[in-house]
N, C-alpha and C positions, 0 to 999 in steps of 0.2 A: 311371823311363822317361818321356821327353817324349812327350805325346800328339801324334799325327799330325794336322795341320791340312789341311783341304781348301780348295779355292779359294773356296768360298762362305763359309767362316769368315773368310777374309782380306778379301774384298771387301765383306762385309756384305749380300750379296744375299739371304741367308736372312731377315735382319731386315726388309729392304725388302719381301720377299714376305709376311711376316707382316702388316706394316702395310697393304699394299695389299689383301690378302684380307680382313682384318678391317674395313677401311673399306668394302669391297664388301658384306660380310655385314651390317654395320649399315645401310647404305643400302638393301639388299634388305628388311630388317626394317621400315625406315621406309616404304618403298614398299608393303609388305604392309598396313600400317595405313592408308595412303592409299587403297588399293584397296577396303578395307572401308568407306570413307567415314565412318570414326569420327573424332571430334574429341577424342581423349584429350589432356588438358592436358600430361601428363608422358610422352607416347608416346616421345619421343626419349630421355629419360633411362632409361626402362625397357628400351628396345631396346638402348641402349649397355651398360647393366648386365648384361643377358642375354649379350651378346657377350663382355664381359670375363670373366664367370663361366664361360662356355663355354671361353674360351682357357685360363684357369687349370685347369679340369677336364682339358682335353686334355694340358696339361703334366704334371699329376699322374699321369694315366693312363700317359703315356710313361715316367715314372720307375718305375711299378709293373709294367708289362707286360714289360719287358726285351726289347724288339723292336729293339734297336740304336739307340734314341733316348734322350735323357735330358732331365730337367727343367732349364730354363734361365730365369733371371730376365730376361735381355735379351729373350727371346721374348715374355714377358708384357708387358714395357715396349713392345715393338713393336706388340703387339696393342692396347694402350691408346692408343698414338699413332694407330693406324689408326682407332679408334673416335672419337677426338677430331677427326681430320680429317673424318670423316663428320658429326659435329656441326657443324663449321664449314661444310661444304657445305650441310647442311640449313638452318642458320640464315641463310646468305647468299642462298639462292635457292629451295630447294625448299619451305620453310615458307610463303613468300608465294604460291608457285604453287599449292599444294594447300590451304592453310588461310586464305588471305587475310592480313590484317594482325593476327593474334592476338597 
């Protein structure tokens, strides 16, 4: 039997949504550290790693919970792309704004 595809599977809006929301999640984590006024040297790396682990955990839970969703490697890839975009945004502007020229 051929699986039925929805319009989000065809257009890739699901993957775009993953990338956008994980980018925002990572940026919110960066901002949380900024608000604490802490100067953690590896703050962006830890925040990004936490976001990626969260995304993988969510995918694994979807496969185990049987709630109509399934584990998909492209979703994890989209999550990682979103976090990498957040790193780029952070390194190109936010880092200088909040931490000076570290």
